[in-house]
C-alpha positions as CSV (number, residue, x, y, z in Angstrom):
1,M,-124.2,89.0,-64.9
2,I,-122.3,85.8,-64.1
3,K,-124.3,82.7,-65.3
4,D,-125.6,80.5,-62.5
5,Y,-124.7,76.9,-63.4
6,R,-126.4,75.4,-60.3
7,P,-129.2,73.0,-61.0
8,Y,-132.5,74.2,-59.4
9,Y,-132.6,71.6,-56.7
10,I,-129.0,72.7,-55.6
11,K,-130.2,76.3,-55.4
12,Q,-133.2,75.3,-53.3
13,L,-130.8,73.4,-50.9
14,W,-128.8,76.6,-50.7
15,Y,-131.9,78.7,-49.8
16,R,-132.7,76.0,-47.1
17,F,-129.2,76.4,-45.7
18,Q,-129.6,80.1,-45.5
19,H,-133.0,79.7,-43.7
20,I,-131.4,77.4,-41.1
21,Y,-128.7,79.9,-40.5
22,I,-131.2,82.8,-40.1
23,R,-133.3,80.8,-37.8
24,H,-130.6,79.6,-35.5
25,K,-127.9,82.3,-35.7
26,L,-129.4,85.6,-36.8
27,A,-133.0,85.6,-35.5
28,P,-131.9,84.9,-31.8
29,Q,-130.0,88.1,-31.8
30,L,-133.1,90.1,-32.7
31,K,-136.1,91.2,-30.4
32,S,-138.3,90.0,-33.3
33,L,-138.1,89.1,-36.9
34,G,-141.3,89.3,-39.0
35,K,-142.7,86.9,-41.5
36,Y,-141.2,86.0,-44.9
37,P,-137.7,87.6,-44.6
38,F,-135.7,87.6,-47.7
39,I,-132.0,87.7,-46.3
40,V,-129.1,87.0,-48.7
41,K,-125.9,85.9,-47.2
42,P,-127.0,86.4,-43.6
43,W,-123.4,85.5,-42.3
44,Y,-122.5,89.0,-43.6
45,I,-125.2,90.7,-41.5
46,E,-123.8,91.8,-38.1
47,I,-126.1,92.5,-35.2
48,F,-124.8,94.0,-32.0
49,G,-126.7,95.0,-28.9
50,A,-130.4,95.3,-28.4
51,P,-133.2,95.8,-29.0
52,V,-133.4,95.5,-32.8
53,T,-136.8,94.8,-34.2
54,I,-137.5,93.9,-37.9
55,G,-140.9,93.7,-39.5
56,D,-142.4,91.5,-42.2
57,N,-141.0,90.9,-45.7
58,I,-137.7,92.5,-45.0
59,T,-135.1,92.4,-47.9
60,L,-131.7,92.4,-46.1
61,L,-128.6,92.0,-48.2
62,G,-125.1,91.1,-47.0
63,C,-121.9,91.0,-49.0
64,S,-118.3,89.9,-48.1
65,D,-116.8,93.3,-48.8
66,K,-119.8,95.3,-47.7
67,K,-121.1,93.9,-44.3
68,T,-124.4,95.2,-43.1
69,R,-124.3,96.3,-39.4
70,L,-127.2,97.0,-37.1
71,T,-125.8,98.2,-33.8
72,V,-127.3,99.4,-30.5
73,W,-124.8,100.9,-28.1
74,S,-126.5,101.8,-24.8
75,D,-126.5,100.9,-21.2
76,K,-130.0,102.3,-20.7
77,K,-133.1,100.1,-20.4
78,N,-136.5,100.6,-22.2
79,I,-135.0,102.3,-25.3
80,D,-136.5,101.8,-28.8
81,G,-133.1,100.7,-30.2
82,I,-133.6,100.0,-34.0
83,I,-137.2,99.5,-35.2
84,I,-137.5,98.5,-38.9
85,G,-140.9,98.2,-40.5
86,D,-142.5,95.9,-43.1
87,H,-141.2,95.6,-46.8
88,V,-138.0,97.6,-46.0
89,L,-135.0,97.1,-48.4
90,I,-131.5,97.3,-46.7
91,S,-128.7,97.0,-49.3
92,P,-125.1,95.8,-48.6
93,G,-122.8,98.0,-46.5
94,V,-125.6,99.8,-44.6
95,R,-124.8,100.8,-41.0
96,I,-127.4,101.8,-38.5
97,S,-126.1,102.8,-35.1
98,A,-128.5,103.6,-32.3
99,A,-127.8,105.0,-28.8
100,N,-131.6,105.4,-28.2
101,S,-134.1,105.4,-31.1
102,I,-134.0,104.9,-34.8
103,K,-137.3,104.1,-36.5
104,I,-137.5,103.2,-40.2
105,A,-141.1,102.9,-41.4
106,D,-142.7,100.5,-44.0
107,S,-141.4,100.4,-47.5
108,C,-138.2,102.4,-46.9
109,M,-135.2,101.7,-49.1
110,L,-131.6,102.1,-48.0
111,A,-128.9,101.9,-50.8
112,S,-125.4,100.7,-50.3
113,H,-123.1,102.3,-47.6
114,V,-126.0,104.4,-46.1
115,Y,-125.1,105.4,-42.5
116,I,-127.8,106.3,-40.0
117,T,-127.1,107.4,-36.4
118,D,-128.9,109.1,-33.5
119,S,-125.8,110.3,-31.6
120,D,-122.5,112.0,-32.1
121,W,-120.8,109.2,-30.0
122,H,-118.2,111.6,-28.5
123,G,-118.5,114.9,-26.7
124,I,-117.3,117.9,-28.4
125,Y,-115.0,119.0,-25.5
126,D,-114.8,115.8,-23.5
127,R,-114.0,113.3,-26.1
128,S,-113.1,110.6,-23.7
129,M,-116.8,110.0,-22.9
130,P,-119.9,109.6,-25.1
131,P,-122.4,112.5,-24.9
132,S,-125.3,112.3,-22.5
133,E,-127.8,113.4,-25.0
134,T,-129.2,111.6,-28.1
135,S,-131.8,112.6,-30.6
136,K,-134.1,110.1,-32.3
137,V,-134.1,109.6,-36.1
138,I,-137.3,108.8,-37.9
139,L,-137.7,107.7,-41.5
140,K,-141.3,107.8,-42.4
141,E,-143.1,105.5,-44.9
142,N,-141.5,105.0,-48.4
143,V,-138.4,107.0,-47.9
144,W,-135.5,106.3,-50.2
145,I,-131.9,107.0,-49.1
146,G,-129.3,107.0,-51.9
147,D,-125.9,105.4,-52.0
148,S,-123.4,106.5,-49.3
149,A,-125.8,109.2,-47.7
150,I,-125.5,110.0,-44.1
151,V,-128.5,110.7,-41.9
152,C,-127.4,112.4,-38.6
153,K,-129.1,112.5,-35.2
154,G,-132.3,114.3,-34.6
155,V,-133.6,114.0,-38.3
156,T,-137.0,113.2,-39.4
157,I,-137.5,112.4,-43.1
158,G,-141.0,112.8,-44.4
159,E,-142.9,110.1,-46.4
160,N,-142.0,109.4,-50.0
161,S,-139.0,111.7,-49.9
162,I,-135.7,110.8,-51.6
163,I,-132.2,111.6,-50.3
164,G,-129.6,111.9,-53.0
165,A,-126.4,109.8,-53.2
166,G,-123.6,111.2,-50.9
167,A,-125.9,113.6,-49.1
168,I,-125.4,114.5,-45.4
169,V,-128.8,115.1,-43.7
170,T,-128.5,117.3,-40.8
171,C,-132.0,118.6,-40.4
172,D,-135.6,117.5,-41.0
173,I,-136.6,116.8,-44.7
174,P,-140.3,117.4,-45.5
175,P,-142.4,114.8,-47.2
176,N,-142.6,114.3,-51.0
177,V,-139.3,115.9,-52.0
178,I,-135.9,115.2,-53.3
179,A,-133.0,116.5,-51.2
180,A,-129.4,116.3,-51.9
181,G,-126.1,118.0,-50.9
182,N,-124.0,118.7,-47.8
183,P,-126.0,119.7,-45.8
184,A,-128.9,118.2,-47.7
185,K,-131.5,120.6,-49.0
186,T,-134.7,120.3,-51.0
187,I,-133.9,120.5,-54.6
188,K,-137.2,119.3,-56.1
189,H,-140.8,118.6,-55.1
190,L,-142.5,115.3,-56.2
191,D,-145.3,115.8,-58.6
192,P,-148.5,115.5,-56.5
193,D,-150.5,114.3,-59.6
194,K,-148.3,111.2,-60.0
195,P,-149.2,108.2,-57.7
196,V,-146.3,106.7,-55.8
197,T,-146.2,102.8,-55.7
198,T,-144.6,101.5,-52.6
199,R,-142.8,98.3,-52.0
200,K,-145.7,97.3,-49.7
201,E,-148.2,97.7,-52.5
202,R,-146.1,95.9,-55.1
203,F,-145.0,93.0,-53.0
204,S,-147.9,92.5,-50.6
205,D,-149.0,89.3,-52.3
206,I,-146.1,87.1,-51.0
207,D,-147.6,83.9,-52.6
208,K,-147.8,85.5,-56.0
209,M,-144.4,86.9,-55.8
210,N,-142.8,83.6,-54.6
211,N,-144.5,81.7,-57.4
212,A,-143.2,84.3,-60.0
213,L,-139.7,84.0,-58.6
214,E,-139.8,80.2,-58.6
215,T,-141.0,80.0,-62.1
216,A,-138.3,82.5,-63.2
217,E,-135.6,80.5,-61.5
218,K,-136.7,77.2,-62.9
219,Q,-136.6,78.7,-66.4
220,S,-133.2,80.4,-66.0
221,L,-131.6,77.2,-64.4
222,K,-133.3,74.9,-66.9
223,G,-130.7,72.4,-68.4
224,N,-128.2,72.9,-65.5
225,T,-126.6,69.7,-64.3
226,L,-124.6,68.7,-61.2
227,L,-121.6,67.8,-63.4
228,G,-121.8,71.1,-65.2
229,W,-122.0,73.0,-61.9
230,I,-118.9,71.2,-60.5
231,R,-117.0,71.9,-63.8
232,S,-117.8,75.6,-63.5
233,L,-116.4,75.7,-60.0
234,L,-113.2,74.0,-61.2
């Protein structure tokens, strides 16, 4: 890991700048943004179309070479669009494209380059026009989608289930399983005797989490100076 040479107060100013960007640039593009969002490099998060709804305690990560895109392409009114629950993790490079309805429940985790769509976007025989039918996608609570996996239209993934990296999900996946492959199929059932700890349970005490992060940052940045940071940049 590259050492962070910033003094603690410089890093706090950086967080404030990101917060201002989120409040004035990103949030107005959303139908709603819940409390306590943790959004890293929000200028690499692209929102197109509406409605897009995001719950509390979202962890939304952007990166210069892996822009995260939440897109709703539809001329219809009164659609769900994209609905994201509480305590969801969305990694860099994720693309979510809705023509009607994509619902991601609480505590879900999407790894880098995941793609989720509720439409084929082109007709099979008339490829000059989008298809008239869409089929909603639902990720139930605590679903984990692995790196570069694709979730296709009409799919429901049951709670706690895991989708392996690179999988292509074309049909429903039951709860409490691991699925992988192309097309994705159940390869293992989770042990019913082992409890599953969700992000919601782990990070529900936001004040405790923020205090722990603040203490850790102060310790890791201890001794850093403004001159030392400038020298590291040069």
